[in-house]
C-alpha positions as CSV (number, residue, x, y, z in Angstrom):
1,X,-10.6,21.1,-8.0
2,X,-14.1,21.6,-6.8
3,X,-15.3,18.1,-7.9
4,X,-12.2,16.5,-6.4
5,X,-12.7,18.3,-3.1
6,X,-16.4,17.2,-3.0
7,X,-15.3,13.6,-3.5
8,X,-12.6,13.9,-0.8
9,X,-15.1,15.4,1.6
10,X,-17.4,12.4,1.1
11,X,-14.6,9.9,1.5
12,X,-13.2,11.6,4.7
13,X,-16.7,11.3,6.3
14,X,-16.7,7.5,5.7
15,X,-12.9,6.9,6.3
16,X,-11.7,9.2,9.1
17,X,-8.1,10.5,8.8
18,X,-5.7,7.7,9.6
19,X,-3.8,9.6,12.3
20,X,-1.6,6.7,13.2
21,X,-0.6,5.9,9.6
22,X,0.2,9.6,9.0
23,X,2.3,9.8,12.1
24,X,4.3,6.7,11.3
25,X,4.7,7.9,7.7
26,X,6.1,11.2,9.0
27,X,8.5,9.4,11.3
28,X,9.8,7.4,8.4
29,X,10.1,10.4,6.0
30,X,11.8,12.6,8.5
31,X,13.9,10.0,10.2
32,X,12.7,11.2,13.6
33,X,11.6,8.0,15.3
34,X,9.7,8.4,18.5
35,X,9.9,5.0,20.3
36,X,7.8,6.1,23.3
37,X,5.0,7.2,21.0
38,X,5.0,4.0,19.1
39,X,5.2,1.9,22.3
40,X,2.2,3.8,23.8
41,X,0.2,3.1,20.7
42,X,0.9,-0.6,20.8
43,X,0.2,-0.9,24.5
44,X,-3.3,0.6,24.1
45,X,-4.4,-1.3,20.9
46,X,-5.5,-4.8,21.6
47,X,-5.2,-6.2,18.0
48,X,-1.7,-4.7,17.5
49,X,-0.6,-5.9,21.0
50,X,-1.7,-9.5,20.1
51,X,0.2,-9.3,16.8
52,X,3.3,-8.1,18.6
53,X,3.1,-10.9,21.1
54,X,2.6,-13.5,18.4
55,X,5.5,-12.2,16.4
56,X,7.9,-11.8,19.3
57,X,7.2,-15.4,20.4
58,X,7.3,-16.9,16.9
59,X,10.1,-19.1,15.6
60,X,11.7,-16.2,13.8
61,X,12.1,-14.0,16.9
62,X,11.5,-16.2,19.9
63,X,13.8,-18.1,22.2
64,X,13.1,-21.8,23.0
65,X,11.7,-22.2,26.5
66,X,11.1,-18.5,26.9
67,X,7.9,-16.5,26.5
68,X,8.1,-12.8,26.1
69,X,5.5,-10.5,27.5
70,X,4.3,-7.4,25.6
71,X,6.9,-4.9,26.8
72,X,9.7,-7.4,26.3
73,X,8.3,-8.2,22.8
74,X,8.3,-4.5,21.9
75,X,12.0,-4.3,22.8
76,X,12.9,-7.5,21.0
77,X,11.2,-6.8,17.7
78,X,12.8,-3.4,17.2
79,X,11.4,-0.3,15.4
80,X,11.3,-1.6,11.8
81,X,9.1,-4.6,12.6
82,X,6.9,-2.7,15.0
83,X,6.3,0.1,12.5
84,X,5.2,-2.6,10.0
85,X,2.9,-4.3,12.4
86,X,1.2,-1.0,13.2
87,X,0.9,0.0,9.5
88,X,-0.5,-3.4,8.5
89,X,-3.2,-3.3,11.1
90,X,-4.2,0.3,10.6
91,X,-4.3,-0.1,6.8
92,X,-6.6,-3.2,7.3
93,X,-9.0,-0.9,9.1
94,X,-8.7,1.8,6.4
95,X,-9.3,-0.6,3.5
96,X,-11.9,-2.9,5.2
97,X,-14.7,-3.5,2.7
98,X,-13.3,-1.2,0.0
99,X,-12.9,-1.9,-3.6
100,X,-16.4,-2.8,-4.7
101,X,-16.3,-0.4,-7.6
102,X,-13.4,-2.4,-9.0
103,X,-15.1,-5.8,-8.5
104,X,-12.9,-6.7,-5.6
105,X,-13.9,-9.0,-2.7
106,X,-13.7,-8.0,0.9
107,X,-10.0,-7.6,2.0
108,X,-8.7,-7.8,-1.6
109,X,-7.8,-4.1,-1.6
110,X,-6.0,-4.5,1.7
111,X,-4.1,-7.6,0.3
112,X,-3.1,-5.6,-2.8
113,X,-2.0,-2.7,-0.7
114,X,0.2,-4.8,1.6
115,X,1.5,-6.7,-1.4
116,X,2.5,-3.4,-3.0
117,X,4.2,-2.3,0.2
118,X,6.2,-5.5,0.5
119,X,7.2,-5.4,-3.2
120,X,8.2,-1.7,-2.9
121,X,10.3,-2.4,0.2
122,X,11.9,-5.4,-1.6
123,X,12.8,-3.3,-4.7
124,X,14.1,-0.4,-2.6
125,X,16.3,-2.8,-0.6
126,X,17.8,-4.5,-3.7
127,X,18.2,-1.4,-5.9
128,X,19.3,0.9,-3.1
129,X,17.6,3.9,-4.8
130,X,15.4,5.1,-1.9
131,X,14.7,4.4,1.8
132,X,12.9,1.0,2.1
133,X,10.6,2.2,4.9
134,X,9.3,5.1,2.9
135,X,8.8,2.9,-0.1
136,X,6.8,0.5,2.1
137,X,4.4,3.3,3.1
138,X,4.1,4.7,-0.4
139,X,3.4,1.2,-1.8
140,X,0.9,0.5,1.0
141,X,-1.1,3.7,0.2
142,X,-0.8,3.9,-3.5
143,X,-4.4,2.9,-4.2
144,X,-6.2,4.9,-1.5
145,X,-7.9,6.8,-4.3
146,X,-10.0,3.7,-4.9
147,X,-11.7,4.5,-1.6
148,X,-12.9,7.8,-3.0
149,X,-14.1,6.1,-6.3
150,X,-16.1,3.6,-4.2
151,X,-17.8,6.4,-2.4
152,X,-18.5,8.4,-5.5
153,X,-19.7,5.7,-7.9
154,X,-20.6,2.6,-5.9
155,X,-20.3,-1.0,-6.7
156,X,-21.5,-0.8,-10.3
157,X,-19.2,2.0,-11.3
158,X,-17.5,0.3,-14.2
159,X,-19.9,-2.6,-15.0
160,X,-20.9,-1.0,-18.3
161,X,-17.4,-0.7,-19.7
162,X,-16.8,-2.5,-23.0
163,X,-13.8,-4.8,-22.5
164,X,-12.7,-4.2,-26.1
165,X,-12.4,-0.5,-25.4
166,X,-10.5,-0.6,-22.2
167,X,-7.0,-1.7,-23.5
168,X,-7.1,1.1,-26.1
169,X,-8.3,3.9,-23.8
170,X,-6.8,2.7,-20.5
171,X,-8.7,2.1,-17.3
172,X,-7.6,5.4,-15.8
173,X,-9.2,7.1,-18.8
174,X,-12.5,5.5,-18.0
175,X,-12.2,6.9,-14.4
176,X,-11.6,10.4,-15.8
177,X,-14.6,10.0,-18.2
178,X,-16.9,9.3,-15.2
179,X,-15.3,11.5,-12.5
180,X,-13.0,14.0,-14.2
181,X,-10.0,12.5,-12.4
182,X,-8.5,9.1,-11.9
183,X,-7.9,7.1,-8.7
184,X,-4.2,8.1,-8.5
185,X,-5.1,11.9,-8.6
186,X,-7.9,11.3,-6.0
187,X,-5.5,9.3,-3.8
188,X,-2.9,12.1,-3.8
189,X,-5.6,14.6,-2.9
190,X,-6.8,12.4,-0.1
191,X,-3.3,11.9,1.2
192,X,-2.8,15.7,1.2
193,X,-6.0,16.1,3.2
194,X,-4.6,13.5,5.7
195,X,-1.3,15.5,5.9
196,X,0.8,12.7,4.6
197,X,4.4,13.7,3.6
198,X,4.6,15.4,0.2
199,X,6.9,12.8,-1.3
200,X,4.5,10.0,-0.5
201,X,1.6,12.1,-1.9
202,X,3.6,12.5,-5.1
203,X,4.3,8.7,-5.3
204,X,0.6,8.0,-5.0
205,X,-0.2,10.6,-7.7
206,X,2.2,9.3,-10.2
207,X,2.3,5.6,-9.5
208,X,0.7,4.8,-12.9
209,X,2.6,7.5,-14.8
210,X,6.0,8.1,-13.3
211,X,7.8,11.1,-14.7
212,X,10.9,10.3,-16.8
213,X,14.4,11.4,-15.7
214,X,14.7,15.1,-16.2
215,X,11.0,15.8,-16.0
216,X,9.5,17.8,-13.2
217,X,8.8,15.6,-10.2
218,X,10.9,12.6,-11.2
219,X,11.9,10.6,-8.2
220,X,13.2,7.1,-7.7
221,X,10.6,6.5,-5.0
222,X,7.9,6.9,-7.6
223,X,9.6,4.5,-9.9
224,X,9.9,1.9,-7.1
225,X,6.2,2.2,-6.3
226,X,5.2,2.0,-10.0
227,X,7.3,-1.2,-10.4
228,X,5.9,-2.6,-7.1
229,X,2.4,-2.1,-8.4
230,X,3.2,-4.5,-11.3
231,X,4.9,-7.1,-9.0
232,X,1.7,-7.1,-7.0
233,X,-0.5,-7.6,-10.1
234,X,1.8,-10.3,-11.5
235,X,1.7,-12.0,-8.1
236,X,-2.1,-12.4,-8.5
237,X,-2.9,-10.1,-5.6
238,X,-5.8,-7.6,-6.0
239,X,-6.7,-8.1,-9.6
240,X,-10.0,-6.3,-10.0
241,X,-12.0,-5.2,-13.0
242,X,-9.0,-3.0,-14.1
243,X,-7.0,-6.2,-14.3
244,X,-3.7,-6.0,-16.0
245,X,-4.6,-3.0,-18.1
246,X,-1.6,-0.8,-17.0
247,X,1.8,-0.7,-18.7
248,X,5.2,-0.7,-17.0
249,X,7.0,2.5,-18.0
250,X,10.1,1.7,-20.2
251,X,12.3,4.1,-18.3
252,X,11.4,2.3,-15.0
253,X,12.1,-1.1,-16.5
254,X,15.5,0.1,-17.6
255,X,16.5,2.1,-14.5
256,X,15.5,-0.6,-12.1
257,X,16.7,-3.4,-14.3
258,X,13.5,-5.3,-14.3
259,X,13.7,-8.3,-16.5
260,X,12.0,-11.7,-16.4
261,X,14.4,-13.2,-13.9
262,X,14.3,-10.3,-11.5
263,X,10.5,-10.1,-11.7
264,X,10.1,-13.8,-11.0
265,X,12.4,-13.5,-8.0
266,X,10.5,-10.5,-6.6
267,X,7.1,-12.2,-7.2
268,X,8.2,-15.2,-5.2
269,X,9.8,-13.1,-2.4
270,X,6.8,-10.8,-2.2
271,X,4.4,-13.8,-1.9
272,X,6.6,-15.4,0.7
273,X,6.6,-12.3,2.8
274,X,2.9,-11.9,2.3
275,X,2.1,-15.4,3.5
276,X,4.3,-14.8,6.6
277,X,2.4,-11.6,7.3
278,X,-1.0,-13.3,6.9
279,X,0.0,-15.8,9.5
280,X,1.0,-13.1,11.9
281,X,-2.2,-11.0,11.6
282,X,-5.4,-12.3,13.2
283,X,-8.3,-12.3,10.8
284,X,-6.4,-12.5,7.6
285,X,-4.6,-15.8,7.6
286,X,-7.9,-17.6,6.8
287,X,-8.1,-15.8,3.5
288,X,-5.1,-17.7,2.1
289,X,-2.8,-16.4,-0.6
290,X,-3.9,-15.8,-4.1
């Protein structure tokens, strides 16, 4: 673990612990929602406050002829929407400028993270196998290990890979050849360092290789995040140099009943939710959907 710890130490120096994300994740995992703590956070963060105001006064939540102020908006939106607004803004700060090692443009890693969060929430809602809010956070953070790879290897990390070798060996194998670990393992280690809940750490660790039923660590949450990763890729969000070089686990395809029709529905719904989100968050709507 020495090399992993060294990489995590470097990453933490550049990306300070996301205290807000960790706290909201803990609220969701434990079910202990602190409305006053969340309200205080929103009231003191200008970007989040602006997003709350826009959302509360939008066509979806507003009332014709009525303009809600910030405190009224907080009450009107409710805990689920507020938690999402907070997580989306704070994850944008976390992933800002990341992903160069994977050939990603600025904000692409954030877009893929949010796309995965939305897809995981959608799958959890429709299959009813885990709590959608927890699935949202795990989907959002599944690729945080790419932050550490960026720090360790830089923008040219995988430029020398022979494309003909990658499908055979797998992209995560290329990461292990260069670092001794892959981005999923690094992400789980980083999540533990940030004191994220154990179940979310496990979902990050196994999001490319979910344990089969009966195996140690098997969890429907991991299956949901694994499937959401594919919905995100199939939606065209965050396709970097690793591209579509991962495979959907057969037991996840079967247990979550993922077929062409359901995948197409989830792709459309994920992109619809993503476009709505882009319009609500200042600074990202200009990027457009993929």
